[in-house]
Structures are given as structure tokens and as C-alpha cells.
C-alpha positions as CSV (number, residue, x, y, z in Angstrom):
1,M,14.9,-21.9,2.2
2,K,16.2,-18.3,1.5
3,E,16.3,-19.0,-2.2
4,W,12.7,-20.2,-2.2
5,L,11.5,-17.1,-0.3
6,L,13.4,-14.8,-2.7
7,T,11.9,-16.7,-5.7
8,L,8.4,-16.4,-4.2
9,L,8.8,-12.7,-3.6
10,M,10.2,-12.1,-7.1
11,Y,7.3,-14.1,-8.6
12,S,4.8,-12.0,-6.5
13,V,6.3,-8.7,-7.8
14,A,6.5,-9.9,-11.4
15,S,2.9,-11.2,-11.4
16,T,1.6,-7.9,-10.2
17,A,2.6,-6.1,-13.4
18,M,-0.4,-4.5,-15.1
19,A,-1.1,-3.2,-18.6
20,A,-0.6,0.5,-19.1
21,D,-3.5,2.6,-17.9
22,E,-5.0,5.5,-19.7
23,L,-3.6,8.9,-19.0
24,S,-5.2,10.8,-16.2
25,S,-5.1,14.1,-14.4
26,G,-6.1,12.6,-11.0
27,Q,-7.6,9.7,-9.3
28,A,-8.7,8.2,-5.9
29,L,-6.9,4.9,-5.2
30,Y,-7.9,2.2,-2.8
31,L,-4.9,0.4,-1.2
32,P,-5.5,-2.7,1.0
33,I,-3.3,-2.7,4.1
34,Y,-2.9,-5.7,6.5
35,S,-1.7,-4.2,9.8
36,Q,-2.4,-7.6,11.3
37,I,-3.0,-11.0,9.9
38,W,-4.6,-14.1,11.3
39,H,-2.8,-17.4,11.0
40,G,-2.4,-20.9,12.3
41,D,-5.1,-23.2,13.7
42,L,-8.1,-22.3,15.7
43,A,-7.1,-22.3,19.4
44,G,-10.3,-21.9,21.2
45,N,-12.3,-19.4,19.1
46,L,-9.7,-17.5,17.2
47,P,-6.5,-18.2,15.2
48,K,-3.2,-16.5,16.2
49,K,-2.8,-12.8,15.3
50,S,0.5,-11.2,14.1
51,L,1.1,-7.5,13.7
52,I,3.0,-6.5,10.6
53,S,4.4,-3.2,9.2
54,A,3.6,-1.8,5.8
55,L,5.7,0.4,3.6
56,V,3.5,2.3,1.2
57,S,5.4,3.3,-2.0
58,I,3.8,5.9,-4.3
59,R,5.8,6.0,-7.6
60,N,5.4,8.7,-10.2
61,T,5.7,6.8,-13.5
62,S,5.7,9.9,-15.7
63,L,9.0,10.8,-17.5
64,K,8.1,14.5,-17.5
65,T,5.1,15.4,-15.4
66,P,5.1,15.9,-11.6
67,I,2.1,14.6,-9.7
68,R,0.7,15.9,-6.4
69,I,-0.6,13.7,-3.6
70,T,-3.4,15.6,-2.0
71,S,-4.5,13.1,0.6
72,A,-3.6,9.7,2.1
73,R,-6.3,8.7,4.6
74,Y,-5.7,5.5,6.6
75,Y,-8.9,3.6,7.7
76,S,-9.5,0.7,10.1
77,T,-11.2,-2.6,9.3
78,E,-14.4,-1.0,10.6
79,G,-14.1,2.0,8.2
80,R,-13.0,4.5,10.9
81,L,-10.5,7.1,9.8
82,I,-7.3,6.6,11.9
83,R,-5.0,9.1,10.4
84,E,-4.4,11.5,7.4
85,Y,-0.8,10.7,6.4
86,V,-0.6,13.7,4.0
87,P,-1.9,16.8,5.9
88,K,-0.8,19.1,3.1
89,P,-0.1,18.2,-0.6
90,V,3.1,16.5,-1.5
91,V,4.6,17.0,-5.0
92,I,6.4,13.9,-6.5
93,A,8.8,14.8,-9.3
94,A,8.8,12.8,-12.6
95,M,10.1,9.3,-12.0
96,A,10.4,10.0,-8.2
97,T,8.8,8.1,-5.3
98,T,7.4,9.1,-1.9
99,E,6.8,6.6,0.9
100,L,4.5,6.3,3.9
101,F,5.0,3.8,6.7
102,V,2.6,2.0,9.0
103,E,4.5,0.8,12.0
104,R,4.2,-2.8,13.2
105,M,3.0,-1.7,16.6
106,E,-0.1,0.0,14.9
107,A,-2.9,-2.3,15.9
108,E,-5.9,-0.1,15.2
109,G,-6.1,-0.8,11.5
110,G,-6.6,-4.6,11.7
111,S,-6.7,-7.1,8.8
112,G,-9.0,-5.0,6.7
113,A,-7.3,-1.6,7.0
114,N,-6.9,0.5,3.9
115,F,-5.7,3.8,2.4
116,I,-7.6,6.1,0.2
117,I,-4.9,8.0,-1.7
118,Q,-5.9,11.0,-3.9
119,W,-3.5,12.5,-6.5
120,D,-3.7,15.0,-9.3
121,S,-1.5,16.7,-11.9
122,A,-1.6,19.8,-14.0
123,A,-1.7,17.7,-17.2
124,A,-2.9,14.2,-18.1
125,T,-0.1,11.7,-17.3
126,N,0.6,8.1,-16.4
127,P,-1.1,7.1,-13.1
128,P,1.3,6.4,-10.3
129,V,2.1,2.8,-9.2
130,V,1.1,2.5,-5.6
131,E,1.9,-0.6,-3.6
132,A,2.3,-1.6,0.1
133,V,5.1,-4.0,1.1
134,H,4.0,-5.8,4.2
135,A,6.8,-7.3,6.4
136,D,7.3,-9.1,9.6
137,V,11.0,-10.2,10.1
138,K,12.0,-11.7,13.4
139,N,15.7,-12.2,14.2
140,G,16.4,-13.6,10.8
141,S,14.7,-16.8,11.8
142,H,11.5,-16.2,9.7
143,A,10.2,-13.6,7.4
144,L,6.7,-12.8,6.1
145,I,6.7,-10.4,3.2
146,F,4.0,-9.7,0.7
147,I,2.7,-6.9,-1.5
148,S,-0.7,-5.3,-2.0
149,Q,-1.6,-3.0,-4.9
150,A,-3.8,0.1,-5.2
151,H,-6.8,0.1,-7.4
152,P,-8.6,3.2,-8.8
153,I,-12.0,3.9,-7.4
154,R,-14.7,6.4,-8.3
155,P,-15.5,8.8,-5.5
156,D,-19.1,8.5,-4.2
157,K,-21.4,11.3,-5.1
């Protein structure tokens, strides 16, 4: 069972590899977050709900250029701003990573929670890789682990 889970996780990570993007000096990124998931059968009106944590990893893929995270706004399923995770800009050195963490007990976000992460750099560079590793591990008896990826969006005018 453990080998099967590891294989599935490795396949999930490998299948998320994307072609190199164009160089950029900044973007807004949309990252889906599942602070809870529905599962099982319908018992009455609703299936069961489980809260899960999410580790958000923001990885600077440039070999030379630092990037700056200017904002990481966390929104609920209903689109309500819950929290700004980056109240002041954070510089990520070349090939470095910064992380944000959504605790398992955070129930406000819901199954449609998301981050809008904004970054910029002084020079055009490789966009960062931004992923969320969602996990619910209980006493070693079962584990739910999956990844969601950020996608560039264009800010509304």
C-alpha cells in the first residue's frame, strides 16, 4: 500500500511538469487551495467533509535573478478575502524557495479557497513555480496527499 501511494504521488508530481514559460518581470498567479474536501457517500444531504492543510511553495527558478513576492491574498470559496499572507514584500533569492502554510484547522476557506500571488523582478526572468501540497495524515493509518499548481492570470482592469 505504501509503495502504491508513493508511486501515485511521484506520478502526480511528474505529470505536473510544464514547458518553459516566457521570461517575465512579474505576474499575478491563481493557486487553487482545498482547505476542506468532500468525500464518501451522501449521508442525508451532504457527503463527509475533511479539513486538510496546505503547504504553499513559491520557488524562484532563476539561476541569477531574485524575485519579489508583493502579495499573497487568501480567499474563501465565496470570494471573501480571509488573509494577506505577505503584508510586506518578500525577496526570494535565485534558486531559493519561500513557503506559506494553511493550517488544517482553518475551515473558512472551504473547498474552493484560493490564493492570488503577485510577484515582480527588476529584470525579465523565469516565472516561479508555485504549488500547494495538500495533506491529511492521521496516525500513519491513512494519508491523503495531492498537489495543485498556480496559473498566471491577467488582472482585471
